N, C-alpha and C positions, 0 to 999 in steps of 0.2 A: 504494499499500500504505499509506504513512504517512497520507495524507489519510483513507483509509478508517478507520484506527485512531482518528483524531482525531475523526471524525464519530460512530464508535461510543461514544467516551468522552463526547462531548457529549450524545448520546442518553440514555446511562446516567445521567449527571449530571442531565439534565432529568427523567428518570423518578423519580429518587431525590428530587429537590426537590419534584415534585408529590405523592409519596407522603407526604413529610414535612409538606407543608402540607395535605394532605387529612386527615391523622389528627386535627389540632385541630378541623378543621371538623366532623368527625363527632360529637366530644364538645360542641362549643358551637354 
């Protein structure tokens, strides 16, 4: 249960980071 939550947080963070980095790429 704890591991699953950790993996979910990691995935969410990764998704957030890719979104943040993709936004500037769209403009530049």
